[in-house]
Every structure is written in C-alpha cells, then in structure tokens.
Residue, then its C-alpha position, 0 to 999 in steps of 0.5 A: x693847118x692852124x697852129x695849136x699846141x707847140x708845133x715847129x713853125x718855119x717862117x720868112x720875115x722882115x723886121x723894122x723899127x717902129x717908124x719903119x726907117x731901119x730894117x734890121x733883119x730879113x730872111x728875104x735878103x739874098x743868102x738868107x734862109x727861112x727861120x724855124x722855131x718851136x711855138x710857145x716855148x720861149x725860144x723867140x720873143x714873146x711877140x712871135x710866140x703869141x703872134x704866130x699862135x693861131x696863124x695858118x700855113x701861107x698866112x702873112x701877118x704884121x706884128x707890132x711888138x712893144x718892148x715887153x714883147x720884143x727885146x725889152x730894156x736890153x735891146x739887141x745890140x748885135x742887130x742895132x736894136x736899142x733898149x725899149x725899142x718898138x718893132x714891126x715884123x712882117x711874118x709868113x708861115x711856110x710850114x707847121x710840123 
C-alpha cells in the first residue's frame, strides 16, 4: 500500500540534530512504542506530513528537515530542540490504515 489521501500511519523513528551529535527521541529505545498520526492533517511537523506521503509499508526513509519543516523559531524545549534547528529523522512505516 502506498500513502494516498489522509490515512493514519504508524511508524517507528529516531531523531537527531543536523550534525547527528544529539539524539532527542527514538521509538526504538527500550519502553517506547510506535507512533501513529493522520497524514496531511497538521498533527505532526510539516517534514513528516510531506515526507511520509508516498511511502509504502516497510519503507525506511531519512528525512532532513529545515527549521520551517521542523519546529521553527520556537524549537521544542521539552526535548532540548533549540529554535531554528535542522533535524534528521529516520522513519519506517509499519502500517497504513
């Protein structure tokens, strides 16, 4: 199945800053679970909405997200993401519904 329309995607992912020196979240860490979101509805960062569109179940992609496609000028302080940060996500689509 290829992503079309606005399905719910369930993914596993890891995320780092641009120079790969800081991991800020990973669903692959012990105790973490896959993450589900509705594609194209703005419930996640723009880089995910656009990056996952067109992916297939089982596909793995590395998404490079400029600040405009990540957390922008506010950052995400709770996860240690500074304002205007460029981020790298490795994301695998587990299911599409």
